[in-house]
C-alpha positions as CSV (number, residue, x, y, z in Angstrom):
1,X,-56.3,-51.4,79.8
2,X,-58.1,-49.2,77.8
3,X,-60.9,-47.1,78.5
4,X,-64.2,-48.1,77.6
5,X,-66.3,-46.3,75.5
6,X,-70.1,-45.9,75.5
7,X,-72.4,-45.8,72.9
8,X,-75.0,-43.3,72.8
9,X,-78.0,-44.8,71.5
10,X,-79.7,-41.9,71.5
11,X,-80.8,-40.7,67.9
12,X,-81.8,-37.5,68.5
13,X,-79.9,-35.5,71.1
14,X,-82.6,-33.7,74.0
15,X,-82.7,-30.8,76.2
16,X,-82.7,-30.7,79.7
17,X,-84.7,-29.0,82.3
18,X,-83.7,-27.8,86.0
19,X,-86.4,-28.7,88.2
20,X,-86.1,-25.5,89.4
21,X,-87.5,-24.3,85.9
22,X,-91.0,-26.1,86.6
23,X,-92.2,-27.3,83.6
24,X,-95.3,-28.9,84.6
25,X,-97.5,-31.3,82.7
26,X,-99.9,-33.9,84.1
27,X,-100.0,-37.5,83.2
28,X,-102.5,-40.3,83.0
29,X,-104.1,-43.7,81.7
30,X,-102.0,-46.2,84.6
31,X,-103.4,-48.5,86.8
32,X,-106.6,-47.3,88.0
33,X,-105.9,-43.9,88.3
34,X,-109.0,-41.6,86.7
35,X,-107.1,-38.5,87.4
36,X,-104.5,-36.3,86.1
37,X,-101.2,-36.4,88.5
38,X,-99.0,-34.0,88.3
39,X,-95.3,-34.3,87.0
40,X,-92.1,-32.0,86.0
41,X,-90.2,-32.9,82.8
42,X,-86.0,-33.7,83.3
43,X,-85.9,-34.0,79.6
44,X,-86.9,-32.9,76.0
45,X,-85.9,-34.7,72.6
46,X,-87.7,-35.8,69.4
47,X,-88.0,-38.7,70.2
48,X,-88.5,-39.5,74.0
49,X,-89.5,-36.8,77.2
50,X,-88.3,-37.8,80.8
51,X,-90.3,-36.6,84.2
52,X,-90.1,-37.0,87.7
53,X,-93.0,-36.8,89.6
54,X,-94.3,-37.8,93.6
55,X,-93.9,-41.9,93.5
56,X,-96.8,-42.6,95.8
57,X,-98.9,-41.0,93.0
58,X,-96.6,-43.0,90.0
59,X,-97.0,-46.2,91.6
60,X,-97.3,-49.1,89.2
61,X,-96.3,-47.3,86.3
62,X,-93.5,-49.7,84.7
63,X,-91.6,-50.6,81.7
64,X,-92.8,-50.4,78.4
65,X,-96.1,-49.0,80.3
66,X,-98.3,-46.7,77.3
67,X,-99.6,-42.9,79.3
68,X,-100.6,-40.0,77.7
69,X,-98.8,-36.6,79.1
70,X,-101.4,-33.5,79.0
71,X,-100.3,-29.2,78.6
72,X,-97.1,-30.1,78.8
73,X,-96.0,-26.5,79.5
74,X,-92.3,-25.7,77.4
75,X,-90.3,-22.4,77.4
76,X,-91.2,-21.0,74.0
77,X,-90.6,-21.4,71.3
78,X,-91.7,-25.4,71.9
79,X,-94.5,-23.6,74.3
80,X,-97.6,-25.3,75.4
81,X,-97.1,-29.5,74.1
82,X,-101.5,-30.5,74.5
83,X,-101.1,-34.1,74.1
84,X,-98.1,-36.6,73.7
85,X,-98.6,-40.5,73.6
86,X,-95.3,-42.2,75.6
87,X,-94.1,-45.3,76.1
88,X,-91.6,-46.3,79.3
89,X,-89.0,-47.1,78.6
90,X,-87.5,-46.9,82.1
91,X,-88.0,-46.4,86.0
92,X,-85.9,-45.3,88.3
93,X,-86.9,-45.7,92.1
94,X,-84.8,-44.6,94.5
95,X,-84.9,-45.5,97.8
96,X,-83.6,-42.7,99.3
97,X,-86.2,-40.1,97.6
98,X,-90.1,-39.7,97.1
99,X,-89.5,-39.3,93.5
100,X,-89.7,-41.8,90.3
101,X,-88.0,-40.8,87.2
102,X,-89.1,-41.9,84.2
103,X,-88.4,-42.3,80.6
104,X,-90.4,-41.8,77.8
105,X,-90.6,-42.9,73.7
106,X,-93.0,-40.7,72.2
107,X,-95.4,-42.8,70.2
108,X,-97.8,-40.0,69.4
109,X,-97.7,-36.2,68.9
110,X,-98.7,-33.7,66.9
111,X,-96.9,-32.8,63.9
112,X,-96.7,-28.9,64.6
113,X,-95.2,-29.6,68.1
114,X,-93.2,-33.0,66.7
115,X,-91.8,-30.5,63.9
116,X,-91.0,-27.5,66.7
117,X,-88.7,-29.9,69.3
118,X,-85.4,-30.2,67.2
119,X,-85.1,-26.6,67.0
120,X,-86.0,-25.7,70.3
121,X,-82.8,-28.4,71.4
122,X,-80.9,-26.6,68.9
123,X,-81.5,-23.2,70.4
124,X,-81.4,-24.3,74.2
125,X,-78.0,-26.0,73.9
126,X,-77.0,-23.2,72.2
127,X,-77.7,-21.2,74.7
128,X,-75.9,-23.3,77.8
129,X,-72.6,-23.1,75.3
130,X,-73.4,-26.8,73.7
131,X,-73.3,-26.9,69.6
132,X,-76.4,-28.7,69.0
């Protein structure tokens, strides 16, 4: 039996963050919630962002929802990303966890931040021993 080869659908490399790094952001524009809900970034690429947060505060977010991420505090050289418009691609909900993991495609972001992301990802991958 031949081993199945996994095909990577992502178009750009991504950098991952540890939860303990606490890469904070705020999410808005879902349901009847008028406030920003704090989340923690898990990864970023020039094409997408994934984050985690309290499932009870993020209740109702589903695939294809449009969200706004605000005040994304990434490490330098990327730094603060004031705003990113995203579309939800997946929501992972483990019944034994109080957290959701949400993966999104970036649909709109400032050109300044967009241009910095590939360099940030490449530098971060290099620092952990991967060639980007």
